[in-house]
DODRENLO-419612 format. One record per residue (C-alpha): residue number from 1; residue in one letter; chain; x negated, y, z. Coordinates in nm, 4 decimals. Example, Ala and Ser with C-alpha at 12.3 -4.5 7.8 and 13.67 -1.06 7.14 Angstrom:
% DODRENLO-419612
PT:i:aa:ch:u:v:w
PT:1:A:A:-1.2300:-0.4500:0.7800
PT:2:S:A:-1.3670:-0.1060:0.7140
END
This chain:
% DODRENLO-419612
PT:i:aa:ch:u:v:w
PT:1:M:A:-0.0088:-0.0019:0.0019
PT:2:S:A:-0.1017:0.3640:-0.0553
PT:3:A:A:-0.2228:0.5760:0.2309
PT:4:I:A:0.0188:0.7776:0.4384
PT:5:A:A:0.0388:1.1417:0.4907
PT:6:A:A:0.1519:1.2286:0.8490
PT:7:L:A:0.3550:1.5401:0.9501
PT:8:V:A:0.3419:1.6209:1.3288
PT:9:P:A:0.5490:1.8934:1.4605
PT:10:V:A:0.3972:2.0574:1.7764
PT:11:R:A:0.5716:2.2752:2.0207
PT:12:N:A:0.4653:2.6312:2.0764
PT:13:R:A:0.2235:2.6182:2.3722
PT:14:V:A:0.3562:2.9358:2.5213
PT:15:D:A:0.7174:2.8266:2.5889
PT:16:G:A:0.7371:2.4581:2.4740
PT:17:K:A:0.8582:2.1660:2.6886
PT:18:R:A:1.1090:2.3764:2.8914
PT:19:R:A:1.2812:2.0752:3.0237
PT:20:L:A:0.9722:1.9982:3.2247
PT:21:S:A:0.9714:2.3447:3.3889
PT:22:A:A:1.1279:2.2159:3.7212
PT:23:E:A:0.8205:1.9993:3.7755
PT:24:F:A:0.5339:2.1732:3.5982
PT:25:E:A:0.3869:2.5203:3.5832
PT:26:P:A:0.3566:2.6972:3.2445
PT:27:S:A:-0.0216:2.6213:3.2393
PT:28:E:A:0.0437:2.2545:3.3013
PT:29:R:A:0.3060:2.2358:3.0290
PT:30:R:A:0.0677:2.3986:2.7956
PT:31:A:A:-0.2042:2.1396:2.8916
PT:32:L:A:0.0414:1.8498:2.8353
PT:33:I:A:0.1324:1.9848:2.4850
PT:34:E:A:-0.2356:2.0130:2.3998
PT:35:S:A:-0.3278:1.6628:2.5355
PT:36:M:A:-0.0450:1.4831:2.3667
PT:37:A:A:-0.0857:1.6576:2.0332
PT:38:Q:A:-0.4591:1.5844:2.0262
PT:39:H:A:-0.3934:1.2301:2.1202
PT:40:V:A:-0.1262:1.1718:1.8506
PT:41:V:A:-0.3400:1.3332:1.5776
PT:42:T:A:-0.6636:1.1486:1.6539
PT:43:T:A:-0.4727:0.8269:1.6799
PT:44:L:A:-0.3265:0.8768:1.3407
PT:45:M:A:-0.6577:0.9492:1.1880
PT:46:R:A:-0.8212:0.6501:1.3609
PT:47:S:A:-0.5574:0.4058:1.2395
PT:48:G:A:-0.7098:0.3650:0.8961
PT:49:V:A:-0.3665:0.3841:0.7289
PT:50:V:A:-0.3253:0.7688:0.7307
PT:51:S:A:-0.5126:0.9785:0.4930
PT:52:R:A:-0.4256:1.3220:0.6187
PT:53:V:A:-0.2390:1.4796:0.8984
PT:54:M:A:-0.0336:1.8015:0.8759
PT:55:V:A:0.0396:1.9711:1.2046
PT:56:I:A:0.3245:2.2126:1.1900
PT:57:S:A:0.3605:2.4705:1.4528
PT:58:K:A:0.4418:2.8360:1.5360
PT:59:D:A:0.1077:2.8405:1.7177
PT:60:V:A:-0.1245:2.9708:1.4604
PT:61:D:A:-0.4411:2.9153:1.6640
PT:62:F:A:-0.3681:2.5495:1.7378
PT:63:I:A:-0.6121:2.3803:1.5092
PT:64:D:A:-0.8940:2.6123:1.6034
PT:65:D:A:-0.8354:2.5667:1.9725
PT:66:I:A:-0.7419:2.1965:1.9959
PT:67:L:A:-0.8325:2.0167:1.6698
PT:68:P:A:-1.1256:2.1975:1.5233
PT:69:D:A:-1.3513:1.9160:1.4129
PT:70:I:A:-1.1116:1.6491:1.2797
PT:71:A:A:-1.1495:1.5989:0.9073
PT:72:G:A:-0.8314:1.5534:0.7173
PT:73:V:A:-0.6109:1.7642:0.9499
PT:74:A:A:-0.4420:2.0784:0.8396
PT:75:L:A:-0.2239:2.3304:1.0063
PT:76:I:A:0.0944:2.4461:0.8544
PT:77:H:A:0.2228:2.7676:1.0152
PT:78:Q:A:0.5842:2.7751:1.0798
PT:79:P:A:0.7011:3.1448:1.0273
PT:80:S:A:0.9697:3.3067:1.2293
PT:81:S:A:1.2007:3.2965:0.9246
PT:82:V:A:1.1957:2.9094:0.9407
PT:83:V:A:1.4171:2.8297:1.2346
PT:84:G:A:1.4443:2.4903:1.4027
PT:85:L:A:1.2734:2.1567:1.3725
PT:86:N:A:1.4358:2.0173:1.0667
PT:87:A:A:1.3665:2.3319:0.8717
PT:88:A:A:1.0109:2.3248:0.9818
PT:89:L:A:0.9672:1.9630:0.8664
PT:90:G:A:1.1248:2.0621:0.5324
PT:91:L:A:0.8514:2.3204:0.5001
PT:92:G:A:0.5925:2.0577:0.5869
PT:93:R:A:0.7401:1.8165:0.3272
PT:94:E:A:0.7034:2.0777:0.0596
PT:95:W:A:0.3355:2.1152:0.1397
PT:96:A:A:0.2922:1.7395:0.1231
PT:97:M:A:0.4823:1.6875:-0.2049
PT:98:V:A:0.2650:1.9499:-0.3822
PT:99:R:A:-0.0214:1.7221:-0.2960
PT:100:G:A:0.1333:1.4117:-0.4504
PT:101:V:A:0.2218:1.2280:-0.1306
PT:102:S:A:0.3919:0.8925:-0.1948
PT:103:R:A:0.4401:0.7822:0.1726
PT:104:L:A:0.5371:1.0432:0.4362
PT:105:L:A:0.5390:0.9801:0.8057
PT:106:V:A:0.6983:1.2249:1.0399
PT:107:L:A:0.5751:1.1522:1.3972
PT:108:S:A:0.6541:1.3192:1.7188
PT:109:G:A:0.3697:1.5200:1.8770
PT:110:D:A:0.4600:1.4102:2.2189
PT:111:L:A:0.3840:1.0314:2.2290
PT:112:P:A:0.1281:0.9792:2.5158
PT:113:L:A:0.1190:0.5902:2.4802
PT:114:L:A:0.0826:0.5852:2.0880
PT:115:T:A:-0.1972:0.3394:1.9805
PT:116:V:A:-0.3559:0.2764:1.6459
PT:117:D:A:-0.1658:-0.0533:1.6431
PT:118:D:A:0.1638:0.1341:1.6617
PT:119:V:A:0.0630:0.3333:1.3626
PT:120:R:A:-0.0561:0.0363:1.1663
PT:121:E:A:0.2654:-0.1446:1.2402
PT:122:L:A:0.4598:0.1381:1.0833
PT:123:G:A:0.2285:0.1364:0.7940
PT:124:R:A:0.2787:-0.2281:0.7243
PT:125:R:A:0.6554:-0.1645:0.6788
PT:126:S:A:0.7704:-0.1375:0.3202
PT:127:S:A:1.1350:-0.0597:0.3640
PT:128:P:A:1.2394:0.2647:0.1938
PT:129:V:A:1.3298:0.4235:0.5267
PT:130:V:A:1.1478:0.3105:0.8497
PT:131:L:A:1.2698:0.4530:1.1739
PT:132:A:A:1.0798:0.4423:1.5023
PT:133:S:A:1.3445:0.4546:1.7827
PT:134:D:A:1.3071:0.5876:2.1315
PT:135:W:A:1.3754:0.3548:2.4248
PT:136:A:A:1.7441:0.4553:2.4457
PT:137:G:A:1.8044:0.3657:2.0759
PT:138:R:A:1.9429:0.7163:2.0127
PT:139:G:A:1.6479:0.9332:1.9141
PT:140:T:A:1.3940:0.9151:1.6356
PT:141:N:A:1.0319:0.9458:1.7224
PT:142:G:A:0.8958:0.8432:1.3971
PT:143:L:A:1.0350:0.8373:1.0325
PT:144:L:A:0.8469:0.6815:0.7504
PT:145:L:A:0.9631:0.7466:0.4000
PT:146:N:A:0.8228:0.5138:0.1320
PT:147:E:A:0.8572:0.6680:-0.2140
PT:148:E:A:1.1226:0.4794:-0.4077
PT:149:R:A:1.3688:0.5916:-0.6717
PT:150:L:A:1.7039:0.4579:-0.6014
PT:151:P:A:2.0491:0.4799:-0.7756
PT:152:R:A:2.2321:0.7824:-0.6477
PT:153:A:A:2.4980:0.5826:-0.4655
PT:154:A:A:2.7119:0.8750:-0.3612
PT:155:S:A:2.7730:1.0118:-0.7021
PT:156:G:A:2.7626:0.6898:-0.9045
PT:157:S:A:2.5695:0.8796:-1.1693
PT:158:A:A:2.2578:0.7538:-1.3521
PT:159:A:A:2.0462:1.0061:-1.1640
PT:160:S:A:1.7958:0.8605:-0.9215
PT:161:V:A:1.7076:0.9566:-0.5573
PT:162:N:A:1.3603:1.0436:-0.4604
PT:163:L:A:1.3479:0.9590:-0.0892
PT:164:I:A:1.0737:1.1868:0.0012
PT:165:S:A:1.2344:1.4896:-0.1461
PT:166:D:A:1.5998:1.4018:-0.0958
PT:167:F:A:1.6175:1.2652:0.2520
PT:168:A:A:1.7761:1.5169:0.4914
PT:169:F:A:1.6020:1.5291:0.8283
PT:170:K:A:1.8428:1.5066:1.1190
PT:171:F:A:1.6197:1.5405:1.4215
PT:172:G:A:1.7915:1.6438:1.7427
PT:173:T:A:2.0548:1.4901:1.9587
PT:174:D:A:2.1395:1.1297:1.8567
PT:175:S:A:1.9153:1.1531:1.5581
PT:176:L:A:1.8684:0.7791:1.5073
PT:177:P:A:2.2234:0.6954:1.3989
PT:178:K:A:2.2245:1.0175:1.1861
PT:179:H:A:1.9183:0.9110:1.0169
PT:180:V:A:2.0572:0.5630:0.9487
PT:181:E:A:2.3721:0.7404:0.8024
PT:182:E:A:2.1449:0.9565:0.5846
PT:183:A:A:1.9647:0.6511:0.4539
PT:184:A:A:2.3032:0.4927:0.3753
PT:185:R:A:2.4193:0.8007:0.1954
PT:186:L:A:2.1194:0.7724:-0.0420
PT:187:G:A:2.1504:0.3985:-0.0849
PT:188:A:A:1.8306:0.3380:0.0841
PT:189:P:A:1.7805:0.0289:0.3207
PT:190:A:A:1.6598:0.1390:0.6626
PT:191:E:A:1.4623:-0.0473:0.9087
PT:192:I:A:1.4404:0.0285:1.2905
PT:193:V:A:1.1222:-0.0363:1.4786
PT:194:L:A:1.0900:-0.0356:1.8475
PT:195:G:A:0.7356:-0.0144:1.9856
PT:196:R:A:0.5986:0.0846:2.3257
PT:197:G:A:0.3847:0.3648:2.1942
PT:198:T:A:0.6454:0.5123:1.9650
PT:199:A:A:0.9388:0.4655:2.1939
PT:200:H:A:0.8015:0.6684:2.4960
PT:201:D:A:0.8068:1.0428:2.4329
PT:202:L:A:0.7602:1.2997:2.7087
PT:203:D:A:1.0461:1.5454:2.7285
PT:204:T:A:1.1786:1.5226:3.0882
PT:205:P:A:1.0549:1.4737:3.4401
PT:206:E:A:1.2008:1.1145:3.4276
PT:207:D:A:0.9774:1.0484:3.1260
PT:208:W:A:0.6781:1.1561:3.3291
PT:209:K:A:0.7685:0.9390:3.6187
PT:210:L:A:0.7781:0.6366:3.3944
PT:211:L:A:0.4097:0.6802:3.3027
PT:212:D:A:0.1568:0.4789:3.4861
PT:213:P:A:-0.1030:0.6836:3.6967
PT:214:A:A:-0.3793:0.6342:3.4382
PT:215:A:A:-0.1733:0.7839:3.1651
PT:216:R:A:-0.0809:1.0725:3.3831
PT:217:E:A:-0.4398:1.1344:3.4824
PT:218:W:A:-0.5671:1.1717:3.1265
PT:219:L:A:-0.2772:1.3757:3.0263
PT:220:L:A:-0.3164:1.6141:3.3094
PT:221:P:A:-0.6432:1.5819:3.4841
PT:222:H:A:-0.6232:1.6518:3.8601
PT:223:D:A:-0.6999:2.0248:3.9225
PT:224:P:A:-0.6744:2.1387:4.2975
PT:225:C:A:-0.5839:2.4915:4.1634
PT:226:M:A:-0.2701:2.3473:4.0108
PT:227:E:A:-0.1485:2.1840:4.3344
PT:228:R:A:0.1851:2.3568:4.3983
PT:229:S:A:0.2204:2.1796:4.7466
PT:230:S:A:-0.0780:2.3480:4.8996
PT:231:T:A:-0.0601:2.7298:4.9469
PT:232:L:A:-0.3999:2.7092:5.1182
PT:233:V:A:-0.5549:2.5579:4.8033
PT:234:R:A:-0.3807:2.8182:4.5913
PT:235:R:A:-0.5273:3.1018:4.7955
PT:236:S:A:-0.8664:2.9416:4.7973
PT:237:C:A:-0.8604:2.9085:4.4149
PT:238:V:A:-0.7553:3.2698:4.3704
PT:239:S:A:-1.0349:3.3894:4.6046
PT:240:V:A:-1.2919:3.1912:4.4077
PT:241:A:A:-1.1577:3.3255:4.0840
PT:242:M:A:-1.1779:3.6876:4.2111
PT:243:M:A:-1.5425:3.6266:4.3313
PT:244:E:A:-1.6446:3.4901:3.9919
PT:245:H:A:-1.5001:3.7943:3.8145
PT:246:S:A:-1.6298:4.0537:4.0624
END
């Protein structure tokens, strides 16, 4: 099979992951976004089945700050005029199609348990539409479109469907059944994959609690200055910072 181009949407580091705000300070949420995005992108490139990764984000400095030395990775800036995840992915798809992509993988940027085997497993699938489900079986954490021209089932005409260009992204609430419906609309067989690394995204405090201690540690290395439970430690860190900058 031909190599895959992957499209990874990444939250804005300034205000992303708001559902975690009850448990994490803004600096911690920023660190989580950075750690997960770097992990997902490097895992994709190490898999051997992905030739290029396109990171789409409103954060224009993301590549320079977090992924400066990884060959094959490009940043697509999401302008303010492009609103919402699905519209942003549409912009990324246009970028990919100009470059002659024949297999397009959309993968969430917040998969802390993703492994190269997870990516290779998706890459082995040849169904026109491959969906990586979340644990609940309602969300879509990965969507692989394998280029294939199919009869346009909805119209009954002789015109054909190009999956990569014609598939409408439905990311959001209950996206998995919506993506299955979209595949059916285009007459494209869809295959659902449930893997440990692709099923566990990190959106809520409950998702964090399900991670083992080792995963938590590499995602958010222990920093005494981030301990919210200790006012004394907080004051100590502030004092040290003031001395360093005096």
